C-alpha positions in Angstrom: 23.3 -48.8 -67.8 26.0 -47.9 -70.2 26.6 -49.9 -73.3 29.8 -51.8 -73.8 31.0 -52.4 -77.4 32.6 -55.7 -78.2 34.6 -56.0 -81.4 37.5 -57.7 -83.1 40.2 -56.2 -85.4 39.7 -54.0 -88.4 39.6 -56.9 -90.9 36.9 -59.0 -89.2 37.3 -62.7 -89.8 35.0 -65.5 -88.7 36.8 -66.0 -85.3 36.7 -62.3 -84.3 33.1 -61.8 -85.3 31.6 -65.0 -83.8 33.6 -64.6 -80.6 32.3 -61.0 -80.2 28.7 -62.3 -80.7 29.2 -65.2 -78.3 30.7 -62.9 -75.7 27.8 -60.5 -76.1 25.5 -63.3 -75.2 27.6 -64.2 -72.2 27.7 -60.7 -71.0 24.0 -60.1 -71.3 23.4 -63.4 -69.4 25.5 -61.9 -66.6 23.5 -58.6 -66.7 25.9 -56.5 -68.7 24.6 -54.3 -71.4 26.9 -55.3 -74.3 26.7 -55.2 -78.0 28.9 -56.9 -80.7 30.1 -54.6 -83.5 32.3 -54.9 -86.6 34.9 -52.4 -87.8 34.6 -53.1 -91.5 32.9 -55.3 -94.1 32.7 -59.0 -93.2 34.1 -61.6 -95.6 32.0 -64.1 -97.4 32.8 -66.9 -95.0 31.6 -64.9 -92.0 28.5 -63.8 -93.7 27.7 -67.4 -94.7 28.1 -68.5 -91.0 25.8 -65.8 -89.7 23.2 -66.3 -92.4 23.3 -70.1 -92.0 22.2 -69.8 -88.3 19.9 -66.8 -88.8 22.1 -64.4 -86.8 21.7 -60.7 -87.5 24.8 -59.1 -88.9 26.5 -56.8 -86.3 26.3 -53.1 -86.8 29.3 -51.2 -88.1 31.3 -49.2 -85.6 33.1 -46.3 -87.2 35.0 -45.1 -84.1 34.9 -44.7 -80.4 36.1 -41.1 -80.3 34.7 -38.8 -77.6 31.6 -37.0 -78.7 29.6 -34.2 -77.2 27.0 -36.7 -76.0 29.8 -38.4 -74.0 30.4 -35.2 -72.0 28.5 -34.8 -68.7 26.9 -31.6 -69.8 23.6 -30.0 -68.6 21.1 -32.3 -70.3 17.5 -31.1 -70.7 18.5 -27.5 -69.8 16.4 -25.1 -71.9 13.4 -22.8 -71.6 10.4 -22.0 -73.8 10.5 -18.8 -75.7 7.2 -17.8 -73.9 8.9 -17.9 -70.5 9.3 -14.5 -68.8 12.6 -12.7 -68.5 12.3 -13.1 -64.8 11.7 -16.8 -65.1 14.8 -17.2 -67.3 17.0 -15.3 -64.8 15.7 -17.4 -61.9 16.2 -20.6 -63.9 19.9 -19.7 -64.6 20.4 -19.0 -60.9 18.8 -22.2 -59.8 20.9 -24.2 -62.3 24.1 -22.3 -61.7 24.6 -21.3 -65.3 25.2 -18.0 -67.1 23.2 -19.0 -70.1 20.1 -20.9 -71.2 19.0 -22.1 -74.7 15.6 -20.9 -75.8 13.3 -23.3 -77.6 9.9 -23.3 -79.2 7.0 -25.5 -78.2 8.5 -28.4 -80.2 11.8 -28.0 -78.4 13.5 -26.7 -81.6 16.4 -24.4 -80.7 15.8 -20.7 -81.3 18.5 -18.7 -79.5 20.6 -18.6 -76.3 20.1 -16.0 -73.6 22.8 -15.1 -71.2 22.8 -13.5 -67.8 24.6 -10.5 -69.3 21.7 -10.0 -71.7 19.2 -10.1 -68.9 21.1 -7.6 -66.8 21.4 -5.3 -69.7 17.6 -5.4 -70.2 17.0 -4.7 -66.5 19.4 -1.8 -66.2 19.5 -0.2 -69.6 16.2 -0.7 -71.3 13.7 2.1 -71.4 11.2 0.3 -73.5 7.6 0.4 -72.2 6.3 -2.2 -74.5 4.9 -5.4 -73.0 4.2 -8.6 -74.9 3.6 -11.6 -72.7 1.0 -13.9 -71.3 -1.5 -13.0 -68.6 -0.1 -15.8 -66.5 3.5 -14.4 -66.7 2.3 -11.1 -65.4 0.3 -12.7 -62.7 3.4 -14.7 -61.6 5.8 -11.8 -61.7 3.5 -9.5 -59.7 2.4 -12.3 -57.3 -1.0 -11.1 -58.4 -4.5 -12.2 -58.1 -6.8 -12.7 -61.1 -9.7 -10.3 -61.1 -10.8 -10.6 -64.7 -9.1 -12.5 -67.5 -10.2 -12.4 -71.2 -6.9 -12.7 -73.0 -4.2 -15.4 -72.7 -1.7 -13.0 -74.2 -1.3 -9.3 -73.3 0.3 -6.9 -75.7 0.5 -3.1 -75.2 2.2 -0.1 -73.7 2.8 0.2 -69.9 1.7 3.5 -68.3 1.8 4.5 -64.7 -0.6 6.9 -63.1 2.0 9.1 -61.3 0.1 12.4 -60.9 -3.3 13.6 -59.7 -6.4 12.1 -61.2 -7.8 15.2 -62.9 -4.5 16.1 -64.6 -4.2 12.5 -65.8 -7.7 12.3 -67.2 -7.3 15.7 -68.9 -4.0 14.8 -70.6 -4.0 11.0 -71.2 -5.6 9.6 -74.3 -6.8 6.0 -73.4 -6.5 3.3 -76.1 -7.2 -0.4 -76.3 -3.4 -1.1 -76.2 -2.9 0.5 -72.8 -1.6 -1.4 -69.8 -2.4 0.9 -66.9 -0.8 0.6 -63.5 -2.9 2.4 -60.9 -3.8 2.4 -57.2 -7.3 2.7 -55.9 -8.1 5.9 -57.9 -11.6 5.1 -58.8 -12.2 7.9 -61.4 -9.2 6.7 -63.4 -10.3 3.1 -63.1 -13.7 4.0 -64.3 -12.4 5.9 -67.3 -10.0 3.0 -68.1 -12.7 0.3 -68.2 -15.1 2.5 -70.2 -12.3 3.2 -72.8 -11.6 -0.6 -72.9 -7.9 -0.6 -72.1 -6.1 -3.9 -72.5 -5.1 -4.5 -68.8 -5.6 -2.8 -65.5 -3.1 -3.5 -62.7 -4.3 -2.4 -59.3 -1.3 -1.9 -57.0 -1.2 -2.2 -53.2 -4.1 -4.7 -53.3 -6.3 -1.7 -53.8 -10.0 -2.0 -53.9 -12.0 -1.8 -57.1 -15.7 -1.1 -57.1 -18.1 -3.8 -58.2 -19.7 -1.4 -60.7 -16.3 -0.9 -62.4 -15.7 -4.7 -62.5 -19.1 -5.1 -64.2 -18.2 -2.5 -66.8 -14.8 -4.1 -67.3 -16.5 -7.5 -67.8 -18.8 -6.1 -70.4 -15.9 -4.4 -72.3 -13.4 -7.3 -72.0 -10.9 -5.5 -69.8 -8.3 -7.7 -68.1 -7.7 -6.9 -64.4 -5.0 -8.0 -62.0 -4.5 -7.0 -58.4 -1.0 -7.0 -56.9 0.4 -6.5 -53.4 3.3 -4.5 -54.8 3.6 -0.7 -54.7 3.7 1.2 -57.9 7.5 1.4 -58.1 8.0 -2.3 -57.7 5.1 -3.1 -60.0 6.7 -1.1 -62.8 10.0 -3.0 -62.5 8.5 -6.4 -62.2 5.9 -6.1 -64.9 8.5 -5.4 -67.6 10.4 -8.6 -66.4 7.2 -10.6 -67.2 7.9 -9.9 -70.9 8.4 -13.0 -73.1 12.0 -13.9 -73.3 11.7 -14.0 -77.1 11.3 -10.2 -77.0 14.8 -9.8 -75.6 17.3 -8.4 -78.0 20.1 -11.0 -78.1 23.6 -10.8 -79.5 22.6 -12.8 -82.5 25.1 -15.6 -81.9 23.1 -18.8 -81.9 26.1 -21.1 -82.3 25.2 -24.6 -81.5 27.0 -28.0 -81.0 25.6 -31.2 -82.4 25.5 -34.0 -79.9 27.4 -36.2 -82.3 30.2 -33.7 -82.9 33.6 -34.9 -81.9 35.0 -33.6 -78.6 38.4 -32.5 -80.1 36.6 -30.5 -82.9 34.5 -28.8 -80.2 37.6 -27.8 -78.2 39.2 -26.3 -81.3 36.0 -24.3 -82.0 35.8 -23.0 -78.5 39.2 -21.4 -78.7 38.1 -19.5 -81.8 34.7 -18.4 -80.5 35.5 -17.7 -76.9 32.0 -18.3 -75.6 31.2 -19.9 -72.2 27.9 -21.5 -73.1 27.0 -23.7 -76.1 23.5 -25.1 -76.8 23.6 -28.8 -77.7 21.2 -29.9 -80.5 20.5 -33.0 -82.6 20.3 -33.3 -86.4 16.7 -32.0 -86.3 17.7 -29.0 -84.2 16.0 -30.4 -81.2 17.7 -28.9 -78.1 19.3 -31.5 -75.8 20.7 -29.1 -73.3 23.7 -26.8 -72.6 27.4 -27.5 -72.4 29.7 -25.0 -70.6 33.4 -24.6 -70.8 33.6 -25.8 -67.2 31.9 -29.1 -68.2 34.5 -30.2 -70.8 36.6 -32.3 -68.4 33.6 -34.4 -67.2 33.5 -37.3 -69.6 31.8 -40.7 -70.0 34.2 -42.4 -72.3 32.8 -45.2 -74.5 33.4 -48.6 -72.9 34.9 -51.3 -75.1 36.0 -55.0 -75.0 38.6 -56.1 -77.5 38.5 -59.6 -78.8 41.0 -61.4 -81.1 43.5 -58.5 -81.0 45.3 -56.2 -78.6 47.2 -53.8 -80.8 46.0 -50.3 -81.5 46.9 -50.4 -85.2 44.4 -53.3 -85.6 41.7 -51.7 -83.5 39.0 -49.1 -83.8 39.7 -45.4 -84.5 39.8 -43.4 -81.3 40.7 -46.3 -79.1 42.9 -44.0 -77.0 39.8 -41.9 -76.1 37.7 -44.9 -75.0 37.8 -47.0 -71.8 39.0 -50.5 -72.4 37.2 -52.8 -70.0 38.5 -56.1 -71.1 40.8 -57.9 -73.6 40.3 -61.5 -74.8 42.9 -62.6 -77.3 45.2 -65.4 -78.4 47.9 -63.4 -80.1 51.1 -62.0 -78.8 50.9 -59.1 -76.3 50.7 -55.8 -78.3 50.9 -52.1 -77.4 47.5 -51.6 -75.9 47.7 -49.6 -72.6 45.0 -48.7 -70.1 44.7 -46.2 -67.2 43.2 -48.7 -64.9 43.6 -52.4 -64.2 41.4 -54.5 -66.5 40.6 -58.2 -67.2 43.1 -59.3 -69.7 42.6 -62.9 -70.9 45.3 -64.1 -73.2 45.8 -67.8 -73.9 48.1 -69.7 -76.3 45.3 -71.4 -78.3 44.2 -71.4 -81.9 41.1 -69.4 -81.6 39.5 -66.6 -79.5 36.4 -68.8 -79.3 38.3 -71.4 -77.3 38.9 -68.8 -74.7 35.3 -67.6 -74.8 34.1 -71.2 -74.3 36.2 -71.3 -71.0 34.6 -68.0 -69.9 31.1 -69.6 -70.3 32.2 -72.5 -68.2 33.8 -70.3 -65.5 30.7 -68.2 -65.2 28.4 -71.3 -65.3 26.4 -70.0 -68.2 24.9 -72.6 -70.6 25.8 -72.2 -74.3 22.8 -72.3 -76.6 22.9 -74.4 -79.7 23.1 -71.4 -82.1 26.0 -69.8 -80.1 27.8 -73.1 -80.0 27.5 -73.4 -83.8 29.0 -69.9 -84.2 31.8 -70.6 -81.8 32.6 -73.9 -83.6 32.7 -72.0 -86.9 35.2 -69.6 -85.4 37.6 -72.3 -84.2 37.4 -74.2 -87.5 38.1 -71.1 -89.5 41.1 -69.9 -87.4 42.7 -73.4 -87.0 41.9 -74.5 -90.6 39.8 -77.3 -89.2 42.4 -78.1 -86.5 45.2 -78.5 -89.0 47.0 -75.3 -88.4 50.2 -75.3 -86.3 48.4 -72.9 -83.9 46.0 -75.6 -82.9 46.3 -76.8 -79.3 44.8 -79.7 -77.3 42.4 -77.2 -75.7 41.0 -76.3 -79.1 40.4 -79.9 -79.9 38.7 -80.5 -76.6 36.5 -77.5 -77.1 35.5 -78.5 -80.6 34.3 -81.9 -79.2 32.2 -80.1 -76.6 30.8 -77.7 -79.2 29.9 -80.5 -81.6 27.8 -82.1 -78.8 25.9 -78.8 -78.2 25.5 -77.8 -81.8 24.8 -81.2 -83.3 27.3 -80.5 -86.0 30.2 -82.7 -87.3 33.2 -80.3 -87.4 34.8 -82.0 -90.5 31.7 -81.8 -92.6 31.0 -78.3 -91.3 34.5 -77.3 -92.2 34.1 -78.4 -95.9 30.9 -76.3 -96.0 32.5 -73.4 -94.4 35.6 -73.3 -96.6 33.6 -73.8 -99.7 31.6 -70.7 -98.8 34.7 -68.5 -99.0 36.4 -69.7 -102.2 34.2 -67.9 -104.7 36.8 -65.3 -105.3 36.5 -65.0 -109.1 34.2 -62.0 -108.9 36.4 -60.1 -106.5 38.9 -57.4 -107.6 42.6 -57.8 -106.7 42.1 -55.0 -104.2 39.2 -56.8 -102.6 41.2 -60.0 -102.4 44.1 -58.2 -100.7 42.1 -56.4 -98.0 39.7 -59.3 -97.2 41.9 -60.5 -94.3 44.7 -58.0 -93.8 46.4 -57.1 -90.6 48.9 -54.3 -89.8 52.0 -54.6 -87.6 54.7 -52.3 -86.4 58.3 -53.3 -85.6 61.3 -51.1 -85.0 59.7 -48.0 -86.5 58.5 -49.8 -89.6 54.8 -50.4 -90.5 54.0 -53.5 -92.6 50.8 -55.4 -93.6 50.3 -59.1 -94.1 47.2 -60.3 -95.9 46.0 -63.9 -96.2 43.7 -65.6 -98.7 42.5 -69.1 -97.8 41.2 -71.1 -100.8 40.5 -74.6 -102.1 41.0 -73.5 -105.7 44.5 -72.3 -105.8 44.9 -72.3 -109.6 42.3 -69.6 -110.1 44.1 -67.3 -107.7 47.6 -67.9 -109.0 46.4 -67.0 -112.5 46.1 -63.5 -111.2 49.6 -63.3 -109.7 50.8 -60.4 -111.8 47.8 -58.3 -111.2 47.9 -59.1 -107.4 51.6 -58.0 -107.3 50.7 -54.8 -109.1 47.9 -54.1 -106.6 50.3 -54.8 -103.7 52.6 -52.1 -105.1 49.8 -49.6 -105.3 48.5 -50.5 -101.9 52.0 -50.0 -100.3 52.2 -46.5 -101.8 48.7 -45.5 -100.9 48.9 -46.7 -97.3 52.6 -45.5 -96.9 53.5 -48.9 -95.6 57.2 -50.1 -95.6 56.2 -53.4 -97.1 53.1 -55.5 -97.9 52.9 -59.3 -98.1 50.1 -61.6 -99.3 49.8 -65.3 -98.2 47.7 -67.5 -100.5 46.9 -70.5 -98.4 45.9 -73.7 -100.1 43.8 -75.8 -97.7 44.2 -79.0 -99.8 48.0 -79.0 -100.0 48.4 -77.4 -96.5 50.8 -74.7 -97.7 50.9 -71.1 -98.8 52.2 -69.2 -101.8 53.8 -65.8 -101.1 53.4 -62.6 -103.0 54.8 -59.2 -102.0 55.4 -55.7 -103.3 58.4 -55.9 -105.6 60.7 -53.5 -103.8 64.3 -54.3 -102.7 63.4 -53.7 -99.0 60.6 -56.3 -99.0 62.7 -58.8 -100.9 65.6 -58.4 -98.4 63.2 -58.6 -95.4 61.7 -61.9 -96.7 65.1 -63.3 -97.6 66.5 -62.7 -94.1 63.2 -63.9 -92.5 63.2 -67.3 -94.3 67.0 -67.5 -94.7 66.6 -68.6 -98.3 66.2 -67.1 -101.8 62.5 -65.8 -102.1 60.7 -65.2 -105.3 57.2 -64.1 -106.2 54.7 -66.9 -106.0 57.1 -69.2 -104.0 55.4 -72.1 -102.3 56.0 -72.5 -98.6 55.2 -76.1 -97.6 53.3 -76.6 -94.3 53.1 -72.8 -93.8 49.5 -71.9 -93.2 49.5 -69.7 -90.1 50.2 -66.0 -90.4 50.3 -65.6 -86.6 52.7 -68.4 -85.8 54.7 -69.0 -89.0 55.0 -65.6 -90.7 54.7 -62.7 -88.3 57.4 -64.0 -85.8 59.9 -64.4 -88.5 59.2 -60.9 -89.8 59.5 -59.4 -86.3 62.8 -61.1 -85.7 64.3 -59.9 -89.0 64.9 -56.3 -88.0 
């Protein structure tokens, strides 16, 4: 079963993280292999919530770009370096490939052998050296074991091709000889006495018992084959270990975690057809061919609390979006196939997730209910935000019953956990809850800080403005705005990069003179009270 990643936007807040975790629980209850992830560091409030209820922090998801492991390549396709040349050729034929990775006994990649290399060995090699296993020879020759003393056979292949007397007079027997002979008993006798390495008896020829006894005393290996001498010579050389084969010294490999687009770029430079796939420890995972590159298993994802690509994970266009659950305006996400898209005009994604639990008749555990309650409280500022709906209020009552929490007391605890901002740099304050938007060719960012100690933040106004200016330049944004929301007074102070464009945009948006640090009474919602005005300005 393939994993489905569930995640919120790039600046994970309490609503996005807790709704992803709650949805993970729901999906698993329905038999779906899902996992909640985060796209960047969580804020203090969200960490507090997860730690309070002993929930593990979701793992970080860097991107969902296609990787080699997502391609349907030939997994587990490789052969040991002690396989025979003939075995390798047959393996390629059976698997319809023109190459095969060669590995050692620990599956570590050594080299790649192609059909071209094997054919070159068969037709052009005049080498008479043999280094292989007894069993490889037995297999290649369809032979029968007569005597076996050595697991490995190394030596020079010689064929008895002229009369016995001439051969005995001219040939100098050694212990490295691999002798191919028919039922020429005088030569067999001389060979076993001289302790050759291996005797191969062709045509299922007979061998005298007395010669077998001498061979047994002298440790001479003997194999009987049904093949004639001509075929035996051809086949025995194909029993050589594949590691003896002279390759083209091009062991280019691909890591299974390499990105697909990088791989494509490399293939155009290298021009090979076969690429061994390995992991970080050089363990061979299989073989990818050029003909495989269009067979993909895209990573499957579910988006919560956002539906705009600028706010989502890197490589989203290379993934398969299975579902979207959100309470913001419809963004620019597009899919190749129909999906479940759940968008509701409510104050929190968790309100939608609650309804999904009810629709699927899955009971909400106490811990999950506590997380969902935290998400709604956070996103609606304890039901005081103008984004709050009657549905949010109804769900909060239900979640209070399940969790045993009083939402007002819990809200105080929750907001107090996120106001310890003194130890954070201006940069950290700005990026804690920042979202990116696009409108009429312009890219802008709006950040929000929620606090119960507004004076401490406003004391840093000048430094925050300076950081906003730097951030605008570094990110090449058209303008950057910061909302500092005071929970107690139920309003927000606005800061921005001090460029004419930003000032003009804000002045047109609010239809009034705007200045740095201006207080906007009853303005607490970025989604409902700031972003729509900025979108309508252009």
